[in-house]
C-alpha positions in Angstrom: 64.4 278.9 10.5 62.8 276.3 8.3 65.1 273.9 6.5 64.1 272.7 3.0 66.8 270.2 2.8 65.0 267.6 4.9 63.3 264.6 3.4 59.8 264.6 2.0 57.5 261.6 2.2 55.1 261.3 -0.9 52.4 258.8 -1.1 50.0 258.3 -4.0 47.1 256.2 -3.0 44.8 254.9 -5.8 42.1 252.6 -4.5 44.4 250.9 -2.0 43.9 250.0 1.6 45.1 252.3 4.3 45.2 252.0 8.1 43.9 255.7 8.5 40.2 255.9 8.9 37.8 258.7 9.5 34.2 259.0 10.7 31.8 260.6 8.2 28.3 261.4 9.0 25.5 261.6 6.4 22.7 263.9 7.7 19.3 264.3 6.1 17.0 267.0 7.2 14.1 268.8 5.3 14.9 267.0 2.2 18.6 268.2 2.2 21.7 265.9 2.6 24.9 267.1 4.2 28.1 265.3 5.1 30.1 266.2 8.2 32.9 264.9 10.4 30.6 265.5 13.3 27.4 263.9 14.5 24.2 265.1 13.0 22.1 267.8 14.7 19.1 266.8 16.7 16.1 266.0 14.5 18.2 265.0 11.5 18.2 261.5 10.0 21.8 260.2 10.4 23.9 257.4 9.0 27.5 256.8 9.8 30.3 255.3 7.8 34.0 254.6 8.3 36.2 255.5 5.3 39.8 254.4 4.7 42.3 256.8 3.1 41.8 255.1 -0.2 39.0 256.9 -2.1 36.3 255.2 -4.1 36.4 256.7 -7.6 39.1 259.0 -6.5 42.8 259.5 -6.0 44.4 261.0 -2.9 47.9 262.6 -3.4 49.4 262.9 0.0 52.6 264.8 0.5 54.1 265.5 3.9 57.4 267.2 4.4 59.3 266.8 7.6 61.6 269.7 8.3 63.8 270.4 11.3 65.4 273.4 13.1 68.5 273.0 15.3 68.5 273.4 19.1 71.5 273.1 21.3 72.4 272.4 25.0 74.1 269.7 27.1 71.9 270.2 30.2 68.1 270.7 30.6 68.2 274.6 31.2 70.3 275.4 28.2 68.3 273.1 25.9 65.0 274.5 27.2 66.3 278.0 26.5 67.2 277.0 22.9 63.8 275.6 22.3 62.1 278.8 23.5 64.4 280.9 21.5 64.2 279.1 18.2 60.9 277.3 18.2 58.4 278.5 15.5 55.9 281.1 16.6 56.8 280.5 20.2 56.0 276.7 19.9 58.4 273.8 19.9 56.7 272.1 16.8 54.4 273.2 14.0 52.3 271.5 11.5 50.2 272.8 8.7 48.3 271.5 5.7 46.4 272.5 2.6 43.9 270.7 0.4 43.2 271.2 -3.3 41.1 269.2 -5.7 40.2 268.6 -9.3 37.5 266.4 -10.9 36.1 265.0 -14.1 32.4 265.0 -15.1 30.0 263.1 -17.1 26.9 264.5 -18.8 23.4 263.2 -19.1 21.3 265.5 -21.3 21.2 268.8 -19.6 22.6 267.6 -16.3 26.2 266.9 -15.1 27.7 264.7 -12.5 31.2 264.3 -11.0 32.7 261.1 -12.2 36.1 261.1 -10.5 38.0 263.2 -7.9 41.7 263.8 -7.4 42.6 265.5 -4.1 46.0 266.7 -3.1 46.9 267.2 0.6 50.1 269.1 1.2 51.4 269.0 4.7 54.5 270.2 6.6 55.7 269.3 10.1 58.5 271.4 11.6 60.3 269.6 14.5 63.4 270.4 16.7 66.6 268.6 16.1 68.9 268.4 19.2 72.4 268.7 17.9 74.1 267.9 21.2 72.0 264.9 22.1 74.8 262.2 21.9 77.0 264.1 24.4 74.3 264.9 26.9 73.5 262.8 30.1 71.5 259.7 29.5 68.6 260.8 31.7 68.2 264.0 29.6 68.4 261.9 26.4 65.5 259.7 27.7 63.5 262.7 28.6 64.1 264.2 25.3 63.1 261.0 23.5 59.8 260.8 25.3 59.1 264.5 24.8 59.9 264.3 21.1 57.7 261.3 20.5 54.8 263.0 22.2 55.3 266.2 20.3 55.4 264.4 17.0 52.2 262.6 17.9 50.5 265.9 18.4 51.7 267.4 15.1 50.7 264.2 13.2 47.2 264.8 14.6 47.1 268.1 12.7 48.0 266.4 9.4 45.3 263.8 10.1 42.8 266.6 9.9 43.9 267.2 6.4 43.5 263.6 5.4 40.0 263.6 7.0 39.1 266.8 4.9 40.1 265.0 1.8 37.9 262.1 2.6 35.0 264.3 3.3 35.4 266.3 0.2 35.7 263.2 -1.9 32.5 261.8 -0.5 30.5 264.9 -0.8 31.6 265.8 -4.4 30.8 262.2 -5.6 27.5 262.4 -3.7 26.2 265.6 -5.5 24.5 263.5 -8.1 23.0 265.1 -11.3 22.8 268.8 -11.2 22.5 271.5 -13.9 25.8 271.8 -15.6 26.1 275.5 -15.1 25.7 275.1 -11.4 28.1 272.4 -10.8 31.2 274.5 -10.2 29.6 276.8 -7.7 28.2 273.9 -5.9 31.5 272.1 -5.6 33.3 275.3 -4.4 30.7 275.9 -1.8 30.8 272.4 -0.4 34.6 272.5 -0.4 34.7 275.9 1.5 32.2 274.7 4.0 34.1 271.5 4.8 37.4 273.3 4.8 36.2 275.8 7.2 34.8 273.2 9.6 38.1 271.2 9.6 40.2 274.4 10.2 38.0 275.1 13.1 38.5 271.6 14.4 42.2 272.0 14.0 42.2 275.1 16.3 40.0 273.2 18.8 42.5 270.4 18.8 45.2 272.7 19.9 42.9 274.2 22.7 41.8 270.8 23.8 45.3 269.4 24.1 46.9 272.7 25.2 49.2 272.4 22.1 50.1 268.8 23.0 50.7 269.0 26.7 47.8 266.8 27.6 49.3 264.2 25.1 52.6 264.2 27.0 54.5 266.9 25.0 55.9 268.7 28.2 59.6 269.4 28.4 
């Protein structure tokens, strides 16, 4: 079903400007600091920043593959049936992402601190490709164009969550400060898993809130 002969867009961003931005909240409570993509809880001291995709003291390696599956039909009913039959997991479009990271450290006596971070976001978007589009009625072509654009906007929203996770991880790891060297690895793993879990939950909530893109116009 998934075709791997489609194009892949690869971007390597190293301290360069980007239009993509994310809200990151720094929350302080009971002497502890946490970073989140959501506002701080009641009673916590909060500060808010906007971060571009370029990462201070870090590298973001973003790879997004756009793959397509074929659907057929020269009228609405046949095209709709083809979408239902061939769409991934019962959906017309699908997007997913994963985030991995690596870092370098610097040592001061018995303590260690993260010096640089490199984060890789791997994403994939699967979209329908209408093979009979050119021979179909113009009204159906216009309907398809509007639908396809809304569906792509929805799937891009999932990929944006992966970008935001990368920004949060970069900020949190660089903000750990000096810690005992033998604790650094477990601290970084714990922070990454916490942030990853939060953004995965947000990804699911995004589908629920938009009814898998319907509220964004992805209705065919």
